[in-house]
C-alpha positions as CSV (number, residue, x, y, z in Angstrom):
1,M,64.4,88.0,146.6
2,R,62.3,90.3,144.4
3,A,64.8,93.1,144.6
4,R,67.5,91.0,142.9
5,P,65.8,90.7,139.4
6,S,65.1,94.5,139.5
7,L,68.8,95.2,140.3
8,V,70.0,93.0,137.4
9,L,67.5,94.7,135.0
10,A,68.7,98.1,136.2
11,I,72.4,97.1,135.6
12,I,71.6,95.7,132.1
13,T,69.7,98.9,131.2
14,G,72.5,101.1,132.5
15,L,75.0,99.2,130.4
16,V,72.9,99.5,127.3
17,V,72.6,103.3,127.8
18,V,76.3,103.6,128.3
19,L,77.0,101.6,125.1
20,A,74.5,103.8,123.2
21,V,76.2,107.0,124.4
22,I,79.7,105.6,123.4
23,A,78.4,104.6,120.0
24,G,76.9,108.1,119.5
25,V,80.1,109.8,120.4
26,L,82.2,107.6,118.2
27,T,79.8,108.1,115.3
28,T,79.9,111.9,115.5
29,R,83.7,112.0,115.7
30,R,84.2,109.9,112.6
31,G,85.3,112.0,109.7
32,P,84.1,111.7,106.1
33,P,85.6,109.0,104.0
34,A,88.5,109.8,101.8
35,L,87.3,110.3,98.3
36,D,89.4,109.4,95.2
37,A,88.9,111.6,92.2
38,T,90.3,108.8,89.9
39,T,87.3,106.6,90.6
40,P,83.8,107.2,89.2
41,E,82.1,107.2,92.6
42,G,84.8,109.5,94.1
43,T,84.4,111.9,91.2
44,V,80.6,112.1,91.7
45,Q,80.8,112.6,95.4
46,L,83.5,115.3,95.1
47,F,81.5,117.1,92.5
48,V,78.3,117.2,94.7
49,L,80.3,118.2,97.8
50,A,82.1,121.0,95.9
51,F,78.9,122.3,94.4
52,I,77.1,122.3,97.8
53,E,80.0,124.1,99.4
54,G,79.8,126.8,96.8
55,E,83.1,125.9,95.2
56,D,81.8,126.3,91.7
57,E,85.2,126.2,89.9
58,S,86.0,122.9,91.6
59,A,82.6,121.5,90.8
60,V,82.8,122.5,87.1
61,A,86.2,120.8,86.9
62,F,84.5,117.4,87.4
63,L,82.1,118.1,84.5
64,D,82.6,117.2,80.8
65,P,83.4,120.5,79.0
66,D,80.8,119.6,76.4
67,L,78.1,120.4,79.0
68,G,79.1,124.1,78.6
69,C,79.2,124.8,82.4
70,T,81.3,127.6,83.7
71,A,81.8,129.1,87.1
72,P,80.2,130.8,88.8
73,L,77.1,128.7,88.4
74,R,73.9,130.8,88.3
75,E,70.3,130.0,88.7
76,V,70.8,126.6,90.3
77,Y,69.3,124.9,93.2
78,R,71.9,124.6,95.9
79,P,70.9,122.4,99.0
80,T,72.5,123.5,102.3
81,R,73.3,120.1,103.7
82,V,73.2,116.5,102.2
83,S,74.4,113.0,102.9
84,L,75.4,110.8,100.1
85,A,75.5,107.0,99.8
86,V,76.8,105.2,96.7
87,V,74.2,102.6,95.6
88,S,76.0,101.2,92.6
89,T,78.9,101.8,90.2
90,R,79.1,100.2,86.8
91,T,82.1,100.7,84.6
92,S,82.4,99.6,81.0
93,G,85.4,100.7,79.0
94,Q,85.4,104.5,78.7
95,H,82.0,104.9,80.4
96,A,80.7,104.6,84.0
97,D,77.4,104.9,85.7
98,V,77.1,105.8,89.4
99,V,73.9,105.8,91.4
100,L,73.7,107.8,94.6
101,D,71.1,107.9,97.3
102,V,70.9,111.6,98.4
103,T,69.3,112.8,101.6
104,E,68.8,116.6,101.8
105,Y,68.3,118.2,105.2
106,D,66.5,121.4,106.0
107,N,66.5,123.0,109.4
108,G,65.3,120.3,111.8
109,P,66.1,116.6,112.2
110,F,62.7,115.7,110.7
111,D,63.0,118.1,107.8
112,S,64.7,115.8,105.3
113,W,63.9,114.0,102.1
114,S,65.7,111.4,100.0
115,H,66.0,110.8,96.3
116,R,68.1,108.7,94.0
117,E,70.3,110.3,91.4
118,A,72.1,108.6,88.4
119,Y,75.3,110.0,86.9
120,D,76.9,109.2,83.6
121,L,80.7,109.6,83.3
122,V,83.3,109.3,80.6
123,R,87.0,108.5,81.1
124,A,89.4,111.4,80.8
125,D,93.1,111.8,81.0
126,S,93.0,112.7,84.7
127,G,90.2,110.3,85.8
128,W,86.5,110.7,85.1
129,L,84.2,113.5,84.0
130,I,80.5,113.7,84.6
131,T,78.3,114.1,81.5
132,G,74.6,114.1,80.9
133,N,72.3,116.0,83.2
134,P,73.9,115.8,86.7
135,W,72.0,116.6,89.8
136,P,71.8,119.3,91.2
137,I,72.8,121.3,88.1
138,Y,70.9,119.5,85.4
139,S,71.8,122.0,82.6
140,C,74.2,124.8,82.1
141,R,73.0,126.1,78.7
């Protein structure tokens, strides 16, 4: 009779392990969400991703021309890999504020750090433009 509870426990443990492996595989195969440049949060995320990928002309296109940024961007900190999570978006007329949680990764799985960044945007003909001092550029002048 003692072998039966151990067998049940082994089967349950095996099922949990199989489900965890399936969840891990599905998570790694999931692509990034589609980002819409006509929304404030889409504009911010596309800007950060373009900047990190070294696509300076694309990144600058998301910035308000009054910031004076031109491609190629020089003397800027460029993280190698990040994950972004939108914390909040607030829109009021021609202005919007987007707050992101940014996690930067270095070489190993434990070499990461997180910070919160706020973006100010203004409405433009084609959508939104980032103004102010946007991370990770801060200033172009």
